C-alpha positions in Angstrom: 73.0 67.9 71.6 72.5 65.0 69.3 71.5 66.0 65.8 70.1 64.2 62.8 72.1 63.1 59.8 72.0 65.3 56.8 69.6 63.6 54.3 70.4 63.9 50.6 67.8 65.9 48.7 66.9 66.9 45.2 67.5 70.5 44.3 65.4 72.7 42.1 66.9 72.8 38.6 65.5 76.1 37.5 66.9 79.6 37.8 70.5 78.7 38.5 69.8 75.6 40.5 69.3 76.0 44.2 72.3 74.1 45.6 73.4 76.8 48.0 69.9 77.3 49.5 69.4 73.5 49.5 72.6 73.0 51.4 71.7 75.6 54.0 68.2 74.1 54.3 69.5 70.6 54.8 72.1 71.6 57.4 69.5 73.7 59.3 67.2 70.7 59.3 69.8 68.6 61.1 69.4 71.1 64.0 65.6 71.1 63.9 65.1 74.3 61.9 63.1 74.1 58.7 63.9 77.0 56.4 62.6 77.0 52.9 64.9 77.5 49.9 62.7 80.5 49.0 63.4 82.1 52.4 67.1 81.4 52.1 67.3 83.1 48.7 65.2 86.1 50.0 67.8 86.5 52.8 70.6 86.4 50.3 72.1 89.7 49.0 73.3 90.1 45.4 76.6 88.3 45.2 78.1 89.8 42.1 76.8 87.1 39.7 74.5 84.2 39.7 70.8 84.3 39.3 68.0 86.1 41.0 66.5 89.5 41.6 65.2 91.7 44.5 61.7 90.1 44.4 62.7 86.4 44.2 66.0 86.6 46.1 69.5 85.7 44.9 71.6 82.6 44.4 73.9 81.7 47.3 77.5 82.2 46.2 80.9 82.3 47.9 80.7 86.1 47.9 77.4 86.3 49.8 77.0 83.1 51.9 78.4 84.7 55.0 75.9 87.5 54.9 73.1 85.0 54.1 73.9 82.9 57.2 74.1 86.1 59.3 70.7 87.3 57.9 69.2 83.9 58.8 70.7 84.2 62.3 72.6 80.9 61.9 75.7 80.4 64.0 78.5 79.4 61.6 82.2 79.5 61.0 83.5 80.4 57.6 86.2 78.2 56.0 89.3 80.1 55.0 89.3 79.0 51.4 93.1 79.6 50.7 93.8 76.9 53.2 93.9 73.2 52.2 90.5 71.4 52.7 90.1 69.8 56.1 
């Protein structure tokens, strides 16, 4: 399947930024799935820090991104962070 190129976007700059939810949104768009940053954050569990609450959702962090992607039903492979970058 041919997919689109990830297009750079502007992130919201309030409430801790939205770089994690923006990144997930952008990558999903390359596969034809539009997911709002609001929906991403509302599928994100508390990650032991960052911004957010139960009503508005939480900031996507290394501690909760795997659960967020699972909650969004997105097929993914987590990068083993102790390894050198690919």
